[in-house]
Backbone bond lengths (Angstrom), bond angles and torsions (degrees), N, CA, C in turn:
res aa  C-N    CA-C-N  psi(-1)  N-CA   C-N-CA  omega(-1)  CA-C   N-CA-C  phi
1 X - - - 1.462 - - 1.519 111.57 -
2 X 1.339 114.89 -41.23 1.466 119.42 -174.62 1.521 113.25 -59.01
3 X 1.324 117.52 -24.81 1.457 120.45 -175.43 1.525 113.09 -79.04
4 X 1.354 117.07 -12.08 1.469 118.38 -174.71 1.517 114.31 -141.49
5 X 1.327 118.77 -2.14 1.453 117.47 -162.39 1.525 111.16 -162.73
6 X 1.291 116.60 147.54 1.466 125.64 160.46 1.521 117.15 89.75
7 X 1.331 119.58 -39.19 1.463 119.33 -172.84 1.524 112.47 -112.10
8 X 1.318 115.80 44.66 1.460 119.60 179.85 1.513 111.49 90.40
9 X 1.318 116.16 -160.50 1.465 120.94 -176.90 1.523 110.49 -62.15
10 X 1.335 117.58 129.63 1.466 119.50 178.91 1.519 111.34 -69.50
11 X 1.315 117.82 160.37 1.469 120.44 179.67 1.525 110.72 -70.80
12 X 1.327 118.01 162.31 1.467 120.94 175.91 1.525 110.45 -57.37
13 X 1.331 116.18 152.64 1.460 121.37 -177.01 1.521 111.98 -56.26
14 X 1.332 116.36 -39.77 1.470 119.72 -178.18 1.528 110.73 -62.51
15 X 1.329 116.82 -39.49 1.464 120.82 179.42 1.525 110.50 -67.08
16 X 1.328 116.56 -41.56 1.455 120.78 179.58 1.527 111.05 -64.07
17 X 1.315 116.65 -43.03 1.468 120.70 178.95 1.523 110.70 -62.99
18 X 1.320 116.44 -43.38 1.465 121.14 -179.34 1.532 110.19 -62.05
19 X 1.325 116.46 -39.68 1.455 120.38 -178.87 1.533 110.75 -65.40
20 X 1.332 117.55 -45.12 1.459 120.97 -179.22 1.530 111.15 -62.12
21 X 1.308 116.73 -43.54 1.462 120.24 -179.22 1.527 111.47 -70.41
22 X 1.328 116.85 -34.48 1.459 120.16 176.44 1.530 110.15 -65.83
23 X 1.331 116.23 -39.64 1.464 119.87 177.04 1.527 110.44 -59.26
24 X 1.312 115.77 -43.48 1.465 120.46 178.45 1.526 110.33 -61.02
25 X 1.311 116.61 -43.40 1.467 121.18 -179.98 1.523 111.97 -64.11
26 X 1.332 116.68 -30.58 1.465 121.06 -179.19 1.525 112.90 -83.20
27 X 1.327 116.34 0.15 1.454 119.96 176.82 1.510 115.27 99.52
28 X 1.325 118.29 5.92 1.465 120.99 176.42 1.529 108.51 -70.61
29 X 1.314 117.03 130.37 1.467 120.78 -179.65 1.522 113.00 -123.01
30 X 1.325 117.61 -5.70 1.465 121.68 -177.02 1.533 108.31 -111.44
31 X 1.314 116.46 112.27 1.467 122.13 -179.66 1.520 108.79 -117.90
32 X 1.333 115.46 127.35 1.462 122.22 -171.46 1.523 110.24 -120.29
33 X 1.320 115.96 125.66 1.460 121.02 179.37 1.526 108.64 -136.39
34 X 1.331 117.48 -169.63 1.462 121.10 -179.84 1.519 109.44 -165.99
35 X 1.321 114.90 155.06 1.468 119.74 175.63 1.521 110.87 -59.48
36 X 1.333 116.72 -30.60 1.463 120.90 -176.78 1.518 113.36 -69.39
37 X 1.322 118.06 -34.91 1.458 121.55 -169.10 1.528 111.21 -67.16
38 X 1.329 114.43 110.80 1.460 118.78 -176.54 1.515 111.78 67.18
39 X 1.343 116.37 20.45 1.472 121.87 -177.14 1.525 111.07 49.32
40 X 1.310 115.55 49.36 1.459 122.18 177.44 1.503 114.46 101.02
41 X 1.313 118.20 -18.27 1.463 121.05 -176.61 1.521 112.09 -63.65
42 X 1.339 117.07 -35.43 1.458 119.01 -178.13 1.522 111.42 -69.95
43 X 1.327 117.01 -39.96 1.460 119.32 176.47 1.529 110.75 -61.93
44 X 1.319 116.47 -40.30 1.466 119.92 178.26 1.521 110.72 -62.16
45 X 1.330 116.25 -43.01 1.469 121.49 178.09 1.522 111.06 -62.30
46 X 1.326 116.80 -52.05 1.457 121.38 -178.21 1.523 110.69 -61.18
47 X 1.318 116.91 -43.18 1.451 120.32 179.99 1.516 112.77 -62.53
48 X 1.316 115.89 -43.23 1.475 120.14 -177.88 1.528 111.23 -68.11
49 X 1.322 117.00 -44.70 1.466 120.44 -174.23 1.525 112.12 -75.37
50 X 1.320 117.36 -36.77 1.462 120.02 -172.53 1.524 113.90 -102.65
51 X 1.323 117.80 1.86 1.468 120.28 -177.30 1.525 111.81 -56.46
52 X 1.314 116.97 -41.17 1.467 120.50 -178.43 1.517 112.09 -68.50
53 X 1.334 117.04 -14.84 1.463 121.76 -176.83 1.535 111.42 -114.81
54 X 1.322 116.04 18.07 1.463 121.25 -171.75 1.526 113.00 -54.13
55 X 1.315 118.18 -38.45 1.463 121.12 -176.00 1.526 112.37 -71.24
56 X 1.332 117.58 -12.86 1.462 121.67 -176.29 1.522 112.93 -95.22
57 X 1.321 117.91 -8.12 1.462 119.84 -169.77 1.524 112.48 -124.11
58 X 1.323 114.27 158.55 1.461 122.66 166.70 1.520 106.04 -98.15
59 X 1.322 116.62 117.42 1.458 122.30 -175.61 1.522 109.53 -104.98
60 X 1.320 116.23 119.91 1.457 121.95 -179.90 1.520 110.48 -116.61
61 X 1.323 116.38 140.36 1.459 120.60 173.29 1.525 108.57 -144.33
62 X 1.326 114.94 178.71 1.462 119.65 -172.36 1.525 110.25 -142.13
63 X 1.335 115.16 148.98 1.458 121.52 174.92 1.513 109.72 -135.56
64 X 1.319 115.32 -176.32 1.452 120.01 -177.29 1.514 113.36 87.37
65 X 1.330 116.40 -5.55 1.462 122.91 172.36 1.523 106.39 -150.46
66 X 1.331 115.85 114.64 1.462 119.58 -172.81 1.520 110.09 -153.20
67 X 1.321 115.30 173.98 1.450 120.42 176.88 1.520 111.10 -81.16
68 X 1.327 116.14 135.44 1.461 122.23 178.75 1.519 108.16 -125.31
69 X 1.322 116.08 136.28 1.468 121.05 -179.22 1.525 111.00 -76.02
70 X 1.335 115.20 128.78 1.453 123.30 173.76 1.528 107.98 -125.12
71 X 1.329 118.30 163.84 1.479 119.84 179.38 1.527 113.31 -54.32
72 X 1.340 117.22 -30.38 1.464 120.04 -178.25 1.527 112.34 -101.29
73 X 1.338 117.75 16.36 1.452 120.38 174.64 1.524 113.07 125.78
74 X 1.318 115.21 -178.14 1.464 121.40 -179.81 1.522 109.03 -85.54
75 X 1.322 115.88 132.83 1.459 120.32 -179.72 1.527 110.52 -129.80
76 X 1.314 115.25 151.75 1.460 121.73 177.09 1.521 109.83 -73.55
77 X 1.331 116.66 130.19 1.464 121.74 -179.43 1.526 108.99 -132.97
78 X 1.327 116.51 130.57 1.460 121.89 171.89 1.521 107.79 -91.50
79 X 1.325 116.58 121.09 1.468 121.18 -176.06 1.523 108.63 -146.30
80 X 1.325 116.36 104.68 1.455 121.08 -177.38 1.514 114.13 -98.88
81 X 1.329 117.49 12.05 1.462 119.07 177.00 1.530 109.99 -64.11
82 X 1.312 118.02 145.41 1.461 120.16 -179.06 1.517 114.18 -51.24
83 X 1.325 117.42 -42.08 1.464 119.33 -178.00 1.529 111.90 -67.23
84 X 1.334 116.77 -32.45 1.467 120.28 178.60 1.525 110.38 -71.60
85 X 1.323 116.49 -41.61 1.466 120.12 179.58 1.523 110.51 -63.57
86 X 1.316 116.77 -42.48 1.467 119.73 178.09 1.527 110.84 -62.84
87 X 1.303 116.58 -43.70 1.467 119.75 179.58 1.522 110.62 -63.51
88 X 1.331 117.14 -43.52 1.467 120.83 178.03 1.521 110.91 -58.36
89 X 1.330 116.22 -46.24 1.459 120.58 -177.38 1.522 111.40 -63.94
90 X 1.307 117.07 -46.02 1.462 119.78 -178.34 1.521 111.33 -65.94
91 X 1.338 116.76 -36.40 1.468 119.86 175.27 1.532 110.22 -65.37
92 X 1.326 116.58 -40.07 1.468 120.30 179.61 1.524 111.41 -64.66
93 X 1.309 117.36 -42.99 1.459 121.02 177.76 1.519 111.41 -57.00
94 X 1.316 115.11 -42.08 1.467 119.52 -179.82 1.523 111.26 -66.62
95 X 1.333 116.80 -45.02 1.466 119.78 -179.19 1.519 111.47 -67.15
96 X 1.322 117.06 -36.75 1.459 121.34 -178.67 1.525 112.29 -77.73
97 X 1.324 116.74 -14.40 1.457 119.96 179.29 1.507 113.08 65.15
98 X 1.347 116.34 37.95 1.462 120.62 -177.88 1.521 109.27 -135.18
99 X 1.334 116.19 160.50 1.462 121.00 178.39 1.520 112.37 -88.71
100 X 1.333 116.00 -18.25 1.458 119.09 -176.02 1.524 110.26 -149.80
101 X 1.322 115.88 142.19 1.467 122.69 174.68 1.524 107.15 -101.57
102 X 1.324 116.89 128.62 1.466 120.26 -174.49 1.523 112.70 -67.14
103 X 1.329 117.31 -46.71 1.464 121.43 177.60 1.528 107.59 -129.72
104 X 1.322 116.45 120.06 1.463 120.47 -178.98 1.521 108.90 -116.27
105 X 1.329 115.16 118.70 1.461 122.45 -177.03 1.525 112.10 -98.55
106 X 1.316 115.46 147.88 1.454 121.21 160.63 1.525 105.75 -82.08
107 X 1.340 117.18 110.60 1.460 121.58 -169.46 1.528 111.61 -64.93
108 X 1.307 116.52 -40.46 1.468 122.08 172.78 1.517 107.95 -143.24
109 X 1.317 115.89 141.25 1.458 118.92 172.66 1.520 108.44 -74.72
110 X 1.318 116.30 121.29 1.460 123.06 174.15 1.519 106.52 -78.70
111 X 1.318 117.19 107.14 1.459 121.18 -172.74 1.524 113.51 -69.57
112 X 1.357 116.01 -7.43 1.467 119.84 174.56 1.524 111.40 -84.47
113 X 1.326 116.30 -6.49 1.472 121.87 -177.45 1.522 108.34 -124.83
114 X 1.321 119.61 127.71 1.466 119.92 177.40 1.522 111.00 -54.95
115 X 1.331 116.72 136.91 1.460 119.98 -178.99 1.526 110.83 -58.02
116 X 1.335 116.11 -30.58 1.454 120.14 179.13 1.530 111.70 -62.79
117 X 1.327 117.65 -34.94 1.469 120.87 179.63 1.522 110.97 -70.49
118 X 1.325 116.43 -43.55 1.466 120.18 -179.32 1.529 110.54 -65.24
119 X 1.331 116.71 -47.73 1.462 120.44 -178.68 1.526 110.86 -69.90
120 X 1.319 116.41 -30.63 1.456 119.30 176.07 1.516 111.94 -60.00
121 X 1.331 116.75 -43.07 1.464 119.63 177.45 1.525 111.09 -68.45
122 X 1.318 116.84 -37.61 1.462 119.86 176.77 1.531 111.11 -62.34
123 X 1.338 116.26 -35.56 1.465 119.25 178.70 1.524 110.83 -66.03
124 X 1.326 116.71 -32.20 1.464 119.13 176.89 1.524 111.40 -68.97
125 X 1.331 116.54 -30.96 1.467 119.86 175.04 1.524 110.31 -65.68
126 X 1.337 116.59 -34.55 1.463 120.62 174.86 1.524 109.84 -65.30
127 X 1.333 116.08 -46.83 1.460 120.64 -179.22 1.532 111.52 -58.84
128 X 1.325 116.04 -33.72 1.468 120.73 -178.45 1.522 112.88 -84.13
129 X 1.346 117.19 -2.09 1.454 120.67 178.21 1.517 114.83 79.81
130 X 1.327 117.37 13.22 1.466 120.49 178.93 1.522 111.97 -86.54
131 X 1.316 115.90 -20.15 1.463 123.33 -178.04 1.524 107.53 -138.67
132 X 1.332 117.22 143.23 1.463 119.97 178.34 1.529 112.05 -94.74
133 X 1.327 116.74 -49.98 1.460 121.58 -175.87 1.522 109.72 -130.98
134 X 1.325 116.57 153.02 1.462 121.26 -178.87 1.524 111.60 -108.90
135 X 1.334 114.27 146.47 1.449 121.03 176.06 1.515 111.31 -138.21
136 X 1.313 115.88 166.89 1.459 123.53 175.87 1.520 108.51 -129.53
137 X 1.328 116.74 153.32 1.458 121.28 178.14 1.519 110.14 -126.54
138 X 1.323 115.80 136.10 1.471 122.84 175.22 1.532 112.10 56.90
139 X 1.332 116.37 52.85 1.464 120.15 177.38 1.525 110.83 -121.73
140 X 1.319 115.12 157.80 1.461 121.61 176.80 1.515 109.75 -81.03
141 X 1.319 115.69 167.38 1.462 120.55 178.00 1.524 110.90 -62.60
142 X 1.324 117.62 -37.14 1.463 120.72 -179.46 1.521 110.80 -64.71
143 X 1.338 116.78 -44.26 1.458 120.36 179.10 1.522 110.48 -66.53
144 X 1.326 116.26 -38.78 1.466 120.30 177.49 1.524 110.68 -58.52
145 X 1.311 117.38 -44.76 1.467 120.01 -178.12 1.531 111.13 -67.87
146 X 1.317 117.51 -35.92 1.476 120.30 176.16 1.526 110.22 -63.31
147 X 1.326 115.98 -43.59 1.462 120.56 -179.72 1.522 110.92 -66.06
148 X 1.318 115.91 -41.76 1.468 121.11 -177.19 1.526 111.22 -64.53
149 X 1.332 116.72 -26.15 1.463 120.62 178.00 1.529 111.38 -70.41
150 X 1.334 116.56 -22.20 1.465 121.57 178.82 1.525 111.10 -86.15
151 X 1.344 115.18 -45.53 1.469 121.64 179.91 1.529 107.59 -155.85
152 X 1.335 118.08 141.64 1.467 118.88 -179.90 1.529 112.48 -53.38
153 X 1.317 115.35 130.97 1.465 121.70 176.30 1.530 107.35 -100.34
154 X 1.318 116.32 122.85 1.463 121.48 -173.83 1.520 113.55 -95.92
155 X 1.329 117.55 -18.26 1.464 119.84 -177.31 1.520 110.02 -154.57
156 X 1.309 115.25 145.46 1.468 122.54 172.04 1.516 107.13 -125.12
157 X 1.316 116.18 130.10 1.463 120.77 -179.37 1.529 109.67 -115.91
158 X 1.320 114.99 122.70 1.464 121.36 -178.98 1.520 108.00 -150.37
159 X 1.319 116.71 153.80 1.458 119.42 175.68 1.523 109.51 -62.95
160 X 1.322 115.29 132.76 1.464 120.10 178.37 1.516 108.71 -155.35
161 X 1.305 115.80 128.58 1.463 122.46 178.23 1.517 106.86 -165.51
162 X 1.312 116.24 -179.01 1.455 119.29 175.61 1.527 111.90 -54.20
163 X 1.333 117.24 -34.34 1.461 117.73 -175.23 1.523 113.63 -99.11
164 X 1.323 119.02 2.72 1.460 122.61 173.87 1.518 108.08 -133.12
165 X 1.322 117.24 104.41 1.457 121.50 -169.42 1.537 114.50 -110.13
166 X 1.332 117.97 4.63 1.461 120.42 -175.51 1.526 114.21 -48.15
167 X 1.352 119.69 -40.92 1.474 118.85 -178.50 1.523 114.05 -59.74
168 X 1.341 117.23 -20.76 1.454 119.50 -177.75 1.529 112.21 -70.55
169 X 1.329 117.49 -15.89 1.464 119.97 -179.11 1.530 110.38 -64.40
170 X 1.338 116.67 -49.63 1.465 118.88 -176.16 1.527 113.90 -156.19
171 X 1.321 119.05 -26.58 1.464 120.63 -172.04 1.523 112.50 -67.79
172 X 1.329 117.81 -41.07 1.464 119.26 178.62 1.526 111.06 -58.49
173 X 1.300 115.68 -43.85 1.470 120.06 179.74 1.527 110.83 -67.20
174 X 1.334 116.48 -40.56 1.464 119.73 179.93 1.530 110.81 -63.71
175 X 1.329 116.65 -39.76 1.465 120.11 177.48 1.527 110.30 -61.67
176 X 1.308 115.91 -44.83 1.459 119.87 178.90 1.534 110.79 -62.12
177 X 1.319 116.44 -40.27 1.461 121.02 -178.50 1.525 112.74 -63.44
178 X 1.328 116.86 -38.80 1.475 119.42 -176.52 1.523 112.35 -95.92
179 X 1.338 117.05 -1.83 1.452 120.39 178.75 1.513 114.26 80.99
180 X 1.323 117.28 26.88 1.464 121.57 179.76 1.529 110.88 -97.79
181 X 1.307 115.96 148.89 1.465 120.89 171.59 1.518 109.04 -75.33
182 X 1.321 115.96 148.81 1.464 121.03 171.92 1.526 107.37 -111.26
183 X 1.327 116.20 116.36 1.464 122.25 -176.78 1.525 108.20 -102.57
184 X 1.331 115.77 114.99 1.465 122.02 -172.91 1.521 110.53 -94.29
185 X 1.341 116.61 107.50 1.463 117.76 176.05 1.522 110.77 -88.83
186 X 1.313 115.48 162.01 1.469 122.78 -174.04 1.530 111.22 50.95
187 X 1.343 117.88 49.59 1.468 120.69 -175.28 1.522 113.95 -69.80
188 X 1.343 117.62 -17.71 1.459 119.43 174.78 1.533 111.13 -105.96
189 X 1.359 114.64 24.84 1.469 121.11 172.61 1.526 112.48 59.57
190 X 1.341 114.94 44.56 1.470 121.37 177.62 1.532 111.34 52.77
191 X 1.337 114.28 41.12 1.478 125.53 175.39 1.520 114.05 91.83
192 X 1.324 119.25 -14.03 1.462 119.30 179.98 1.523 111.14 -57.23
193 X 1.336 117.24 -46.00 1.451 120.90 -175.04 1.527 113.47 -78.72
194 X 1.317 117.20 -1.22 1.468 119.37 171.78 1.522 110.98 -82.01
195 X 1.334 116.93 -20.42 1.452 121.83 -176.53 1.516 113.43 77.99
196 X 1.333 116.97 5.20 1.469 120.61 -174.13 1.519 113.62 -99.88
197 X 1.319 117.22 -9.35 1.457 120.22 177.38 1.524 108.63 -104.62
198 X 1.316 115.78 100.29 1.470 120.62 -176.69 1.527 112.64 -102.58
199 X 1.321 116.36 -32.63 1.470 120.32 -173.53 1.523 108.99 -123.79
200 X 1.324 116.81 102.09 1.461 120.51 -176.86 1.524 112.37 -72.41
201 X 1.323 118.11 -13.58 1.468 119.39 178.18 1.523 110.96 -71.27
202 X 1.320 118.04 -12.30 1.461 121.33 178.69 1.530 112.09 -87.96
203 X 1.330 118.18 -5.38 1.458 120.86 -179.60 1.518 111.21 -63.62
204 X 1.320 115.89 146.99 1.458 121.87 177.29 1.530 110.02 -56.17
205 X 1.317 116.36 148.59 1.462 121.13 -177.59 1.529 111.91 -60.12
206 X 1.339 117.79 -27.92 1.463 121.66 -178.16 1.527 112.37 -98.83
207 X 1.308 117.90 7.37 1.455 122.10 179.13 1.533 109.14 -68.15
208 X 1.340 117.18 127.40 1.462 119.98 -175.33 1.522 112.59 -65.05
209 X 1.330 117.74 -20.14 1.461 119.43 179.30 1.524 111.73 -65.17
210 X 1.326 117.50 -22.39 1.469 119.93 179.10 1.528 111.66 -62.95
211 X 1.330 117.14 -22.64 1.459 120.43 179.52 1.513 113.86 -99.30
212 X 1.344 116.89 6.58 1.461 120.85 -178.81 1.525 110.10 -100.20
213 X 1.333 117.77 126.91 1.471 120.59 -174.82 1.524 114.62 -52.62
214 X 1.330 118.42 -35.98 1.464 120.29 -178.00 1.520 112.66 -66.00
215 X 1.328 115.47 -22.49 1.461 120.11 -177.46 1.533 112.48 -100.34
216 X 1.317 117.46 4.74 1.467 119.23 172.71 1.529 107.58 -61.99
217 X 1.327 118.90 136.97 1.469 120.85 -171.00 1.526 115.22 -48.52
218 X 1.329 118.28 -48.50 1.463 119.55 -177.07 1.527 111.42 -67.34
219 X 1.323 116.02 -40.23 1.465 120.10 179.49 1.519 110.85 -68.41
220 X 1.326 115.92 -43.33 1.462 119.71 -178.98 1.528 110.90 -62.94
221 X 1.322 115.96 -36.39 1.465 119.78 178.50 1.521 110.59 -59.64
222 X 1.315 117.21 -36.84 1.471 120.68 178.38 1.529 110.52 -71.57
223 X 1.356 116.10 -38.25 1.461 119.10 178.37 1.527 112.24 -66.62
224 X 1.329 116.56 -29.97 1.467 120.08 179.87 1.524 112.35 -60.79
225 X 1.318 116.47 -22.90 1.468 119.52 178.95 1.527 111.84 -64.25
226 X 1.332 117.00 -18.52 1.459 120.89 178.96 1.524 112.52 -78.56
227 X 1.326 116.33 -18.57 1.462 119.04 -171.64 1.535 115.44 -71.89
228 X 1.335 120.84 -43.68 1.470 118.28 -177.38 1.529 114.14 -54.38
229 X 1.346 120.20 -49.08 1.469 117.89 177.83 1.523 112.64 -67.86
230 X 1.332 116.74 -30.34 1.469 119.69 177.47 1.526 110.56 -67.85
231 X 1.309 116.90 -42.93 1.466 120.55 178.35 1.533 110.90 -65.15
232 X 1.320 116.10 -36.48 1.471 119.79 176.46 1.531 110.41 -63.78
233 X 1.315 116.69 -37.99 1.459 121.28 178.55 1.536 110.57 -65.60
234 X 1.343 116.83 -39.66 1.467 120.54 177.35 1.527 110.50 -62.91
235 X 1.333 116.43 -42.08 1.470 119.32 178.22 1.521 110.62 -61.55
236 X 1.319 116.06 -41.92 1.461 120.40 178.55 1.533 110.94 -61.36
237 X 1.322 115.83 -36.31 1.466 120.63 -179.14 1.524 112.32 -81.15
238 X 1.335 117.25 -7.00 1.457 121.15 178.50 1.512 114.24 75.63
239 X 1.339 116.38 33.23 1.460 120.25 -179.49 1.520 109.31 -144.37
240 X 1.322 116.44 176.47 1.457 120.72 176.73 1.524 109.74 -85.31
241 X 1.338 117.74 163.00 1.462 119.31 177.15 1.537 112.87 -56.64
242 X 1.337 117.19 -40.78 1.468 119.65 178.79 1.516 110.82 -63.46
243 X 1.313 117.21 -41.14 1.463 120.45 179.39 1.522 111.49 -66.38
244 X 1.313 117.06 -34.98 1.462 120.19 176.35 1.524 109.90 -62.50
245 X 1.332 116.77 -43.48 1.465 120.58 179.77 1.527 111.49 -61.93
246 X 1.328 116.47 -42.39 1.465 120.55 -178.49 1.524 111.33 -72.71
247 X 1.320 116.75 -41.06 1.466 120.14 179.33 1.528 110.98 -65.51
248 X 1.335 116.59 -35.08 1.466 120.45 175.75 1.522 109.79 -59.34
249 X 1.338 117.20 -43.25 1.462 120.63 179.00 1.521 111.46 -66.67
250 X 1.324 116.68 -42.60 1.462 119.89 -179.77 1.531 111.57 -60.64
251 X 1.329 115.94 -25.69 1.459 120.22 179.77 1.522 113.25 -84.28
252 X 1.336 117.51 -4.47 1.467 120.30 -176.88 1.524 112.76 -76.39
253 X 1.331 116.99 -18.86 1.461 120.00 -179.77 1.507 110.57 157.78
254 X 1.319 116.07 153.05 1.457 119.87 -178.22 1.524 112.25 -64.71
255 X 1.332 117.35 -22.31 1.461 120.00 -178.47 1.533 112.31 -88.83
256 X 1.336 118.40 1.17 1.465 122.07 -179.01 1.528 109.56 -96.12
257 X 1.327 116.37 123.37 1.465 122.80 -177.11 1.524 109.12 -120.80
258 X 1.332 118.43 108.20 1.467 119.60 175.56 1.533 110.44 -67.47
259 X 1.325 116.29 142.98 1.462 121.44 -178.83 1.531 109.54 -124.67
260 X 1.333 118.02 75.95 1.464 119.57 -179.37 1.526 111.08 -75.21
261 X 1.311 115.27 149.24 1.455 120.61 176.05 1.517 109.25 -127.03
262 X 1.328 116.60 148.79 1.460 119.89 -179.95 1.520 109.84 -159.64
263 X 1.312 116.21 163.12 1.466 121.68 172.03 1.519 110.72 -110.65
264 X 1.341 116.59 1.50 1.458 122.60 -172.90 1.529 111.11 -112.93
265 X 1.332 116.83 128.03 1.455 120.45 176.13 1.526 110.49 -63.25
266 X 1.331 116.66 -37.33 1.467 120.55 178.07 1.525 111.09 -59.91
267 X 1.327 116.02 -45.77 1.460 119.81 179.63 1.529 110.86 -69.90
268 X 1.325 117.05 -33.27 1.457 120.81 175.93 1.526 110.55 -58.48
269 X 1.327 116.09 -48.39 1.474 120.31 179.15 1.535 110.33 -61.20
270 X 1.319 115.91 -40.84 1.470 120.15 178.67 1.526 110.48 -61.76
271 X 1.332 117.05 -44.99 1.458 121.08 -179.68 1.524 111.51 -61.88
272 X 1.335 116.63 -46.78 1.462 120.58 -179.17 1.531 110.39 -61.65
273 X 1.329 116.64 -32.52 1.458 121.11 179.24 1.510 113.87 -64.57
274 X 1.332 117.40 -17.42 1.468 120.32 179.68 1.519 111.45 -64.32
275 X 1.335 116.84 -23.32 1.461 120.57 -179.90 1.537 111.16 -59.67
276 X 1.324 116.74 -30.79 1.470 121.28 -176.21 1.532 113.13 -92.94
277 X 1.331 116.80 0.60 1.467 120.49 -179.50 1.526 109.64 -83.57
278 X 1.308 115.73 125.35 1.462 121.30 176.91 1.528 108.35 -109.27
279 X 1.315 116.72 117.67 1.459 121.26 -177.79 1.527 110.31 -100.60
280 X 1.315 116.01 136.10 1.456 120.62 176.57 1.525 109.91 -71.50
281 X 1.310 115.63 161.19 1.461 120.41 177.57 1.525 110.62 -59.30
282 X 1.335 116.36 -34.33 1.457 120.27 -179.94 1.522 111.67 -66.88
283 X 1.324 116.74 -45.44 1.470 120.24 179.75 1.524 110.51 -64.05
284 X 1.331 117.13 -42.82 1.465 120.55 178.56 1.528 110.42 -59.15
285 X 1.314 116.53 -45.41 1.465 120.36 -177.94 1.523 111.28 -66.71
286 X 1.316 117.18 -39.29 1.466 119.90 -178.79 1.528 111.42 -70.79
287 X 1.332 117.53 -37.51 1.465 120.09 175.26 1.524 109.83 -63.44
288 X 1.324 115.03 -43.26 1.457 122.16 -179.89 1.527 111.37 -58.88
289 X 1.312 116.02 -40.54 1.468 121.18 -177.67 1.522 112.27 -78.70
290 X 1.308 116.33 -27.68 1.462 120.15 -175.59 1.527 112.54 -76.88
291 X 1.338 116.46 -45.77 1.468 120.69 -176.50 1.522 108.29 -124.08
292 X 1.316 115.79 112.59 1.464 121.39 -177.88 1.519 109.74 -158.66
293 X 1.322 116.29 -175.37 1.466 120.82 -175.06 1.522 112.70 -64.37
294 X 1.306 117.79 -17.69 1.462 120.61 -179.04 1.534 112.45 -91.98
295 X 1.327 117.16 -22.54 1.463 119.83 -176.95 1.521 113.29 -101.43
296 X 1.334 117.32 -18.08 1.462 121.30 -179.70 1.522 109.69 -88.29
297 X 1.314 116.03 135.74 1.463 121.72 -178.72 1.528 110.24 -97.54
298 X 1.326 116.01 142.24 1.463 121.49 173.60 1.511 113.90 94.69
299 X 1.329 115.39 151.92 1.454 121.13 179.08 1.516 112.11 -78.07
300 X 1.314 115.35 162.19 1.462 121.33 -179.40 1.518 111.22 -71.85
301 X 1.316 117.20 -43.27 1.462 122.76 -178.19 1.524 109.85 -126.83
302 X 1.337 115.09 164.59 1.444 120.81 169.95 1.518 109.92 -74.56
303 X 1.323 117.01 178.33 1.468 122.00 -173.42 1.521 111.76 -58.96
304 X 1.336 118.83 -47.61 1.457 121.60 -176.84 1.526 111.63 -63.90
305 X 1.307 116.96 -50.68 1.463 120.37 -178.60 1.517 111.61 -65.56
306 X 1.327 116.32 -35.85 1.463 120.28 178.83 1.526 110.73 -62.82
307 X 1.333 116.40 -35.47 1.464 120.10 -179.14 1.526 111.95 -70.85
308 X 1.310 116.95 -17.13 1.460 120.90 -176.10 1.522 113.69 -90.47
309 X 1.314 117.94 -10.86 1.459 120.39 179.79 1.521 110.01 -99.50
310 X 1.318 115.21 162.12 1.454 121.38 -175.14 1.528 110.53 -123.62
311 X 1.318 116.89 28.85 1.460 120.22 -176.56 1.522 110.29 -87.88
312 X 1.325 115.15 151.94 1.459 119.58 175.25 1.529 109.69 -63.14
313 X 1.325 114.85 150.74 1.465 119.73 -177.68 1.527 110.02 -125.88
314 X 1.330 114.97 146.60 1.463 120.49 175.45 1.516 108.92 -77.48
């Protein structure tokens, strides 16, 4: 997502291509995109750069939320109707330059459409060989179980990190129960847990974090008070703050897969290095106690975006 969408102006194409190929060289095999990211531009980028390496990677994309042309421009639309999901998938296949998508997610559950109808159409895409495995994004355990009754769900993708704990209510357990992977996006808390974002007033005017309550200047200033002891804990563990965040997730269970995103090769190498970080039970417990749903100030999303997700809430 970071290469085409959400955090201000995307990097130059050459930088994005270099990052994707460097990730491949470092052993990354799971690449995640969506019709929404850059309104198709990210899928085009990923497809073009990684096409020659298609057999080496797990390629994931998402539909049910995409850009739609209106007289005043392209706008994001959540549409879970079967015909919309099919159109999204076929457009994604074309942009990605592939015959099949390994993991295809419903990016958001359209609450105007029964989840059974949306997943039913996705199951037909599996039957036709256009998709291998199905996933859901930002859903509750109850919705996950309803969907799984229609067709096996292989992955659930939701924000999860030390500072976003909603999946711990029921979704992590539900994923384990049905044998699904849990893919944790924003595992470093949209840069908060890297320790490198100190002044949110410097964010690009179009950066989506500007609309998130936790990143409001006064609220973020209060959250910054959590960083000094957290950074000290990372030093004690012999890793960077970002690596501590990722290693904490890797320790949550074999079915938990952190999904970090970056535009920087340096940060990419740092993220991949988290795989080799071994955290003691004491460090894990202290990180857990230091940054959690009770110590972090502010909501995850604004009112509109919050209404569009189906995750359990504290």
